[in-house]
Biopython code that builds the backbone (N, CA, C, O; Angstrom):
import numpy as np
from Bio.PDB.StructureBuilder import StructureBuilder

atoms = [
    (1, "MET", "N", (124.415, 135.901, 47.356)),
    (1, "MET", "CA", (124.533, 134.707, 48.156)),
    (1, "MET", "C", (124.603, 135.105, 49.625)),
    (1, "MET", "O", (125.222, 136.111, 49.970)),
    (2, "VAL", "N", (123.982, 134.333, 50.470)),
    (2, "VAL", "CA", (123.968, 134.588, 51.893)),
    (2, "VAL", "C", (125.312, 134.188, 52.494)),
    (2, "VAL", "O", (125.852, 133.128, 52.177)),
    (3, "GLU", "N", (125.839, 135.034, 53.353)),
    (3, "GLU", "CA", (127.116, 134.743, 54.012)),
    (3, "GLU", "C", (127.016, 133.439, 54.791)),
    (3, "GLU", "O", (126.075, 133.244, 55.559)),
    (4, "GLY", "N", (127.976, 132.551, 54.599)),
    (4, "GLY", "CA", (128.008, 131.291, 55.328)),
    (4, "GLY", "C", (127.075, 130.226, 54.781)),
    (4, "GLY", "O", (126.802, 129.240, 55.466)),
    (5, "ALA", "N", (126.581, 130.400, 53.563)),
    (5, "ALA", "CA", (125.644, 129.432, 52.994)),
    (5, "ALA", "C", (126.277, 128.067, 52.823)),
    (5, "ALA", "O", (125.572, 127.057, 52.827)),
    (6, "PHE", "N", (127.603, 128.011, 52.671)),
    (6, "PHE", "CA", (128.286, 126.739, 52.481)),
    (6, "PHE", "C", (129.044, 126.296, 53.729)),
    (6, "PHE", "O", (129.925, 125.440, 53.644)),
    (7, "SER", "N", (128.715, 126.868, 54.882)),
    (7, "SER", "CA", (129.459, 126.543, 56.090)),
    (7, "SER", "C", (129.226, 125.119, 56.577)),
    (7, "SER", "O", (130.105, 124.546, 57.220)),
    (8, "ASN", "N", (128.076, 124.537, 56.291)),
    (8, "ASN", "CA", (127.810, 123.164, 56.703)),
    (8, "ASN", "C", (127.458, 122.340, 55.471)),
    (8, "ASN", "O", (126.294, 122.291, 55.075)),
    (9, "PRO", "N", (128.449, 121.690, 54.858)),
    (9, "PRO", "CA", (128.214, 120.959, 53.607)),
    (9, "PRO", "C", (127.178, 119.850, 53.735)),
    (9, "PRO", "O", (126.484, 119.552, 52.763)),
    (10, "SER", "N", (127.054, 119.234, 54.901)),
    (10, "SER", "CA", (126.117, 118.119, 55.035)),
    (10, "SER", "C", (124.673, 118.555, 54.828)),
    (10, "SER", "O", (123.831, 117.724, 54.486)),
    (11, "LYS", "N", (124.362, 119.828, 55.025)),
    (11, "LYS", "CA", (123.003, 120.315, 54.799)),
    (11, "LYS", "C", (122.736, 120.606, 53.328)),
    (11, "LYS", "O", (121.585, 120.594, 52.892)),
    (12, "ASN", "N", (123.805, 120.870, 52.551)),
    (12, "ASN", "CA", (123.639, 121.267, 51.160)),
    (12, "ASN", "C", (123.703, 120.094, 50.187)),
    (12, "ASN", "O", (123.002, 120.098, 49.175)),
    (13, "HIS", "N", (124.524, 119.099, 50.472)),
    (13, "HIS", "CA", (124.726, 117.987, 49.555)),
    (13, "HIS", "C", (124.875, 116.690, 50.329)),
    (13, "HIS", "O", (125.332, 116.679, 51.472)),
    (14, "ARG", "N", (124.489, 115.617, 49.697)),
    (14, "ARG", "CA", (124.787, 114.298, 50.227)),
    (14, "ARG", "C", (126.221, 113.963, 49.860)),
    (14, "ARG", "O", (126.652, 114.281, 48.752)),
    (15, "ARG", "N", (126.964, 113.340, 50.740)),
    (15, "ARG", "CA", (128.361, 112.993, 50.474)),
    (15, "ARG", "C", (128.460, 111.705, 49.676)),
    (15, "ARG", "O", (127.714, 110.756, 49.918)),
    (16, "PHE", "N", (129.381, 111.675, 48.728)),
    (16, "PHE", "CA", (129.670, 110.499, 47.926)),
    (16, "PHE", "C", (131.137, 110.154, 48.097)),
    (16, "PHE", "O", (131.953, 111.028, 48.391)),
    (17, "VAL", "N", (131.477, 108.890, 47.915)),
    (17, "VAL", "CA", (132.855, 108.427, 48.079)),
    (17, "VAL", "C", (133.739, 108.920, 46.945)),
    (17, "VAL", "O", (134.874, 109.337, 47.177)),
    (18, "ASN", "N", (133.224, 108.873, 45.715)),
    (18, "ASN", "CA", (134.012, 109.296, 44.558)),
    (18, "ASN", "C", (133.078, 109.739, 43.441)),
    (18, "ASN", "O", (131.856, 109.673, 43.575)),
    (19, "VAL", "N", (133.662, 110.186, 42.346)),
    (19, "VAL", "CA", (132.880, 110.701, 41.216)),
    (19, "VAL", "C", (132.052, 109.579, 40.580)),
    (19, "VAL", "O", (130.915, 109.815, 40.169)),
    (20, "SER", "N", (132.601, 108.371, 40.494)),
    (20, "SER", "CA", (131.878, 107.245, 39.890)),
    (20, "SER", "C", (130.588, 106.928, 40.645)),
    (20, "SER", "O", (129.552, 106.686, 40.026)),
    (21, "SER", "N", (130.645, 106.930, 41.977)),
    (21, "SER", "CA", (129.437, 106.643, 42.758)),
    (21, "SER", "C", (128.411, 107.761, 42.613)),
    (21, "SER", "O", (127.208, 107.505, 42.647)),
    (22, "TYR", "N", (128.875, 108.997, 42.451)),
    (22, "TYR", "CA", (127.985, 110.137, 42.231)),
    (22, "TYR", "C", (127.237, 109.986, 40.907)),
    (22, "TYR", "O", (126.022, 110.175, 40.844)),
    (23, "VAL", "N", (127.973, 109.645, 39.857)),
    (23, "VAL", "CA", (127.370, 109.466, 38.531)),
    (23, "VAL", "C", (126.387, 108.301, 38.550)),
    (23, "VAL", "O", (125.294, 108.401, 37.993)),
    (24, "LYS", "N", (126.771, 107.201, 39.187)),
    (24, "LYS", "CA", (125.897, 106.026, 39.262)),
    (24, "LYS", "C", (124.598, 106.351, 39.999)),
    (24, "LYS", "O", (123.521, 105.932, 39.574)),
    (25, "GLU", "N", (124.695, 107.091, 41.094)),
    (25, "GLU", "CA", (123.512, 107.471, 41.883)),
    (25, "GLU", "C", (122.546, 108.328, 41.064)),
    (25, "GLU", "O", (121.330, 108.240, 41.237)),
    (26, "LEU", "N", (123.094, 109.154, 40.174)),
    (26, "LEU", "CA", (122.256, 110.025, 39.354)),
    (26, "LEU", "C", (121.783, 109.350, 38.069)),
    (26, "LEU", "O", (121.140, 109.986, 37.234)),
    (27, "GLY", "N", (122.102, 108.049, 37.904)),
    (27, "GLY", "CA", (121.614, 107.304, 36.760)),
    (27, "GLY", "C", (122.508, 107.362, 35.537)),
    (27, "GLY", "O", (122.086, 106.973, 34.448)),
    (28, "GLY", "N", (123.722, 107.834, 35.692)),
    (28, "GLY", "CA", (124.651, 107.907, 34.568)),
    (28, "GLY", "C", (125.373, 106.595, 34.349)),
    (28, "GLY", "O", (125.298, 105.682, 35.171)),
    (29, "GLU", "N", (126.068, 106.514, 33.238)),
    (29, "GLU", "CA", (126.825, 105.316, 32.918)),
    (29, "GLU", "C", (128.244, 105.437, 33.452)),
    (29, "GLU", "O", (128.863, 106.497, 33.360)),
    (30, "LYS", "N", (128.750, 104.352, 34.006)),
    (30, "LYS", "CA", (130.096, 104.365, 34.583)),
    (30, "LYS", "C", (131.162, 104.669, 33.530)),
    (30, "LYS", "O", (132.205, 105.240, 33.851)),
    (31, "ALA", "N", (130.910, 104.299, 32.303)),
    (31, "ALA", "CA", (131.889, 104.526, 31.237)),
    (31, "ALA", "C", (132.020, 106.008, 30.879)),
    (31, "ALA", "O", (132.957, 106.387, 30.176)),
    (32, "HIS", "N", (131.104, 106.844, 31.347)),
    (32, "HIS", "CA", (131.109, 108.252, 30.980)),
    (32, "HIS", "C", (131.373, 109.170, 32.176)),
    (32, "HIS", "O", (130.764, 110.235, 32.278)),
    (33, "VAL", "N", (132.252, 108.781, 33.060)),
    (33, "VAL", "CA", (132.587, 109.589, 34.227)),
    (33, "VAL", "C", (133.707, 110.553, 33.851)),
    (33, "VAL", "O", (134.751, 110.136, 33.349)),
    (34, "ILE", "N", (133.488, 111.830, 34.094)),
    (34, "ILE", "CA", (134.495, 112.853, 33.802)),
    (34, "ILE", "C", (135.285, 113.103, 35.076)),
    (34, "ILE", "O", (134.724, 113.505, 36.095)),
    (35, "GLU", "N", (136.585, 112.866, 35.015)),
    (35, "GLU", "CA", (137.441, 113.100, 36.175)),
    (35, "GLU", "C", (138.507, 114.152, 35.902)),
    (35, "GLU", "O", (139.142, 114.644, 36.834)),
    (36, "LYS", "N", (138.711, 114.505, 34.623)),
    (36, "LYS", "CA", (139.664, 115.542, 34.252)),
    (36, "LYS", "C", (138.941, 116.609, 33.443)),
    (36, "LYS", "O", (138.085, 116.306, 32.612)),
    (37, "VAL", "N", (139.301, 117.864, 33.700)),
    (37, "VAL", "CA", (138.689, 118.986, 33.003)),
    (37, "VAL", "C", (139.803, 119.837, 32.407)),
    (37, "VAL", "O", (140.750, 120.201, 33.103)),
    (38, "LEU", "N", (139.691, 120.156, 31.118)),
    (38, "LEU", "CA", (140.668, 121.007, 30.446)),
    (38, "LEU", "C", (140.233, 122.459, 30.577)),
    (38, "LEU", "O", (139.115, 122.821, 30.211)),
    (39, "ILE", "N", (141.129, 123.282, 31.101)),
    (39, "ILE", "CA", (140.899, 124.726, 31.177)),
    (39, "ILE", "C", (141.777, 125.355, 30.105)),
    (39, "ILE", "O", (143.000, 125.381, 30.238)),
    (40, "ALA", "N", (141.161, 125.857, 29.050)),
    (40, "ALA", "CA", (141.902, 126.415, 27.915)),
    (40, "ALA", "C", (141.862, 127.933, 27.928)),
    (40, "ALA", "O", (141.976, 128.571, 26.882)),
    (41, "ASN", "N", (141.706, 128.500, 29.084)),
    (41, "ASN", "CA", (141.657, 129.942, 29.243)),
    (41, "ASN", "C", (142.551, 130.289, 30.427)),
    (41, "ASN", "O", (142.766, 129.462, 31.312)),
    (42, "ASN", "N", (143.058, 131.489, 30.441)),
    (42, "ASN", "CA", (143.828, 131.894, 31.611)),
    (42, "ASN", "C", (143.185, 133.135, 32.206)),
    (42, "ASN", "O", (142.272, 133.717, 31.619)),
    (43, "GLY", "N", (143.652, 133.520, 33.333)),
    (43, "GLY", "CA", (143.149, 134.724, 33.949)),
    (43, "GLY", "C", (142.145, 134.442, 35.052)),
    (43, "GLY", "O", (142.025, 133.324, 35.552)),
    (44, "VAL", "N", (141.434, 135.492, 35.410)),
    (44, "VAL", "CA", (140.521, 135.452, 36.547)),
    (44, "VAL", "C", (139.381, 134.457, 36.328)),
    (44, "VAL", "O", (138.991, 133.755, 37.261)),
    (45, "ALA", "N", (138.850, 134.387, 35.132)),
    (45, "ALA", "CA", (137.726, 133.475, 34.868)),
    (45, "ALA", "C", (138.128, 132.016, 35.081)),
    (45, "ALA", "O", (137.358, 131.236, 35.641)),
    (46, "ALA", "N", (139.308, 131.652, 34.645)),
    (46, "ALA", "CA", (139.786, 130.282, 34.821)),
    (46, "ALA", "C", (139.977, 129.964, 36.297)),
    (46, "ALA", "O", (139.602, 128.884, 36.753)),
    (47, "VAL", "N", (140.554, 130.892, 37.043)),
    (47, "VAL", "CA", (140.761, 130.688, 38.479)),
    (47, "VAL", "C", (139.429, 130.559, 39.201)),
    (47, "VAL", "O", (139.278, 129.703, 40.072)),
    (48, "LYS", "N", (138.465, 131.395, 38.850)),
    (48, "LYS", "CA", (137.138, 131.311, 39.477)),
    (48, "LYS", "C", (136.463, 129.977, 39.175)),
    (48, "LYS", "O", (135.815, 129.393, 40.044)),
    (49, "CYS", "N", (136.616, 129.501, 37.952)),
    (49, "CYS", "CA", (136.042, 128.204, 37.575)),
    (49, "CYS", "C", (136.651, 127.086, 38.407)),
    (49, "CYS", "O", (135.930, 126.254, 38.958)),
    (50, "ILE", "N", (137.965, 127.064, 38.499)),
    (50, "ILE", "CA", (138.655, 126.024, 39.264)),
    (50, "ILE", "C", (138.253, 126.081, 40.727)),
    (50, "ILE", "O", (137.969, 125.044, 41.327)),
    (51, "ARG", "N", (138.223, 127.263, 41.309)),
    (51, "ARG", "CA", (137.826, 127.400, 42.719)),
    (51, "ARG", "C", (136.396, 126.943, 42.952)),
    (51, "ARG", "O", (136.101, 126.297, 43.958)),
    (52, "SER", "N", (135.511, 127.277, 42.028)),
    (52, "SER", "CA", (134.113, 126.891, 42.163)),
    (52, "SER", "C", (133.940, 125.376, 42.112)),
    (52, "SER", "O", (133.217, 124.802, 42.926)),
    (53, "VAL", "N", (134.604, 124.732, 41.158)),
    (53, "VAL", "CA", (134.501, 123.276, 41.034)),
    (53, "VAL", "C", (135.140, 122.600, 42.244)),
    (53, "VAL", "O", (134.624, 121.598, 42.739)),
    (54, "ARG", "N", (136.240, 123.133, 42.714)),
    (54, "ARG", "CA", (136.878, 122.538, 43.901)),
    (54, "ARG", "C", (136.007, 122.683, 45.139)),
    (54, "ARG", "O", (135.944, 121.766, 45.957)),
    (55, "ARG", "N", (135.337, 123.815, 45.290)),
    (55, "ARG", "CA", (134.434, 123.991, 46.434)),
    (55, "ARG", "C", (133.282, 122.990, 46.345)),
    (55, "ARG", "O", (132.922, 122.364, 47.341)),
    (56, "TRP", "N", (132.702, 122.840, 45.143)),
    (56, "TRP", "CA", (131.625, 121.873, 44.951)),
    (56, "TRP", "C", (132.114, 120.451, 45.245)),
    (56, "TRP", "O", (131.418, 119.684, 45.911)),
    (57, "ALA", "N", (133.302, 120.096, 44.755)),
    (57, "ALA", "CA", (133.852, 118.757, 44.981)),
    (57, "ALA", "C", (134.074, 118.506, 46.469)),
    (57, "ALA", "O", (133.844, 117.395, 46.947)),
    (58, "TYR", "N", (134.512, 119.511, 47.198)),
    (58, "TYR", "CA", (134.695, 119.341, 48.638)),
    (58, "TYR", "C", (133.363, 119.102, 49.339)),
    (58, "TYR", "O", (133.269, 118.276, 50.247)),
    (59, "GLU", "N", (132.339, 119.829, 48.913)),
    (59, "GLU", "CA", (131.015, 119.674, 49.522)),
    (59, "GLU", "C", (130.409, 118.310, 49.220)),
    (59, "GLU", "O", (129.756, 117.723, 50.083)),
    (60, "VAL", "N", (130.611, 117.802, 48.018)),
    (60, "VAL", "CA", (129.984, 116.551, 47.604)),
    (60, "VAL", "C", (130.821, 115.330, 47.970)),
    (60, "VAL", "O", (130.280, 114.320, 48.418)),
    (61, "PHE", "N", (132.136, 115.415, 47.782)),
    (61, "PHE", "CA", (133.007, 114.257, 47.974)),
    (61, "PHE", "C", (133.892, 114.343, 49.215)),
    (61, "PHE", "O", (134.495, 113.348, 49.615)),
    (62, "GLY", "N", (133.972, 115.517, 49.823)),
    (62, "GLY", "CA", (134.867, 115.697, 50.955)),
    (62, "GLY", "C", (136.322, 115.793, 50.536)),
    (62, "GLY", "O", (137.221, 115.715, 51.373)),
    (63, "ASP", "N", (136.557, 115.962, 49.236)),
    (63, "ASP", "CA", (137.910, 116.051, 48.687)),
    (63, "ASP", "C", (137.893, 117.080, 47.565)),
    (63, "ASP", "O", (137.278, 116.859, 46.522)),
    (64, "GLU", "N", (138.560, 118.189, 47.780)),
    (64, "GLU", "CA", (138.542, 119.242, 46.760)),
    (64, "GLU", "C", (139.288, 118.847, 45.498)),
    (64, "GLU", "O", (139.146, 119.507, 44.469)),
    (65, "ARG", "N", (140.069, 117.800, 45.553)),
    (65, "ARG", "CA", (140.842, 117.363, 44.389)),
    (65, "ARG", "C", (140.246, 116.116, 43.729)),
    (65, "ARG", "O", (140.960, 115.357, 43.075)),
    (66, "ALA", "N", (138.946, 115.909, 43.901)),
    (66, "ALA", "CA", (138.276, 114.779, 43.254)),
    (66, "ALA", "C", (138.259, 114.946, 41.736)),
    (66, "ALA", "O", (138.242, 113.959, 41.001)),
    (67, "MET", "N", (138.263, 116.181, 41.274)),
    (67, "MET", "CA", (138.342, 116.486, 39.853)),
    (67, "MET", "C", (139.748, 117.010, 39.571)),
    (67, "MET", "O", (140.283, 117.808, 40.340)),
    (68, "GLN", "N", (140.339, 116.562, 38.477)),
    (68, "GLN", "CA", (141.684, 116.996, 38.110)),
    (68, "GLN", "C", (141.587, 118.006, 36.978)),
    (68, "GLN", "O", (140.800, 117.827, 36.048)),
    (69, "PHE", "N", (142.381, 119.064, 37.054)),
    (69, "PHE", "CA", (142.381, 120.096, 36.023)),
    (69, "PHE", "C", (143.665, 120.021, 35.203)),
    (69, "PHE", "O", (144.759, 119.868, 35.745)),
    (70, "VAL", "N", (143.506, 120.133, 33.880)),
    (70, "VAL", "CA", (144.630, 120.235, 32.957)),
    (70, "VAL", "C", (144.525, 121.641, 32.385)),
    (70, "VAL", "O", (143.495, 122.022, 31.829)),
    (71, "VAL", "N", (145.597, 122.405, 32.526)),
    (71, "VAL", "CA", (145.562, 123.815, 32.143)),
    (71, "VAL", "C", (146.537, 124.070, 31.012)),
    (71, "VAL", "O", (147.693, 123.650, 31.066)),
    (72, "MET", "N", (146.061, 124.764, 29.979)),
    (72, "MET", "CA", (146.922, 125.164, 28.869)),
    (72, "MET", "C", (147.566, 126.497, 29.225)),
    (72, "MET", "O", (146.901, 127.400, 29.732)),
    (73, "ALA", "N", (148.855, 126.614, 28.960)),
    (73, "ALA", "CA", (149.559, 127.858, 29.255)),
    (73, "ALA", "C", (150.559, 128.165, 28.148)),
    (73, "ALA", "O", (151.128, 127.262, 27.535)),
    (74, "THR", "N", (150.757, 129.442, 27.909)),
    (74, "THR", "CA", (151.769, 129.889, 26.949)),
    (74, "THR", "C", (153.050, 130.179, 27.718)),
    (74, "THR", "O", (153.014, 130.304, 28.942)),
    (75, "PRO", "N", (154.177, 130.289, 27.030)),
    (75, "PRO", "CA", (155.421, 130.643, 27.732)),
    (75, "PRO", "C", (155.309, 131.953, 28.529)),
    (75, "PRO", "O", (155.922, 132.086, 29.588)),
    (76, "GLU", "N", (154.539, 132.906, 28.028)),
    (76, "GLU", "CA", (154.344, 134.162, 28.732)),
    (76, "GLU", "C", (153.585, 133.965, 30.048)),
    (76, "GLU", "O", (153.844, 134.657, 31.033)),
    (77, "ASP", "N", (152.647, 133.016, 30.054)),
    (77, "ASP", "CA", (151.887, 132.737, 31.270)),
    (77, "ASP", "C", (152.772, 132.188, 32.381)),
    (77, "ASP", "O", (152.502, 132.400, 33.563)),
    (78, "LEU", "N", (153.840, 131.477, 31.991)),
    (78, "LEU", "CA", (154.707, 130.842, 32.966)),
    (78, "LEU", "C", (155.764, 131.774, 33.551)),
    (78, "LEU", "O", (156.449, 131.418, 34.509)),
    (79, "ARG", "N", (155.892, 132.947, 32.981)),
    (79, "ARG", "CA", (156.891, 133.921, 33.478)),
    (79, "ARG", "C", (156.386, 134.678, 34.658)),
    (79, "ARG", "O", (157.095, 135.529, 35.195)),
]
sb = StructureBuilder()
sb.init_structure("model")
sb.init_model(0)
sb.init_chain("A")
sb.init_seg("    ")
for serial, (resi, resn, name, xyz) in enumerate(atoms, 1):
    if name == "N":
        sb.init_residue(resn, " ", resi, " ")
    sb.init_atom(name, np.array(xyz, "f"), 0.0, 1.0, " ", f" {name:<3s}", serial, name[0])
structure = sb.get_structure()
């Protein structure tokens, strides 16, 4: 990837107000909008996934928290 490729989001993506308007613009059904994502893995891969989706959400919606993550954790993970 080229350094600074995401420095100007307006050149990479059109901005949308929310996830519903994004789905509608792409021809999807409003009843099938995904706003929560379950992460059932821990470790580096899970963190990279969350960071990637948040970066995309910021570029498209201007809000990195447009998608909500639900994370499964064991008692050992919480220590």
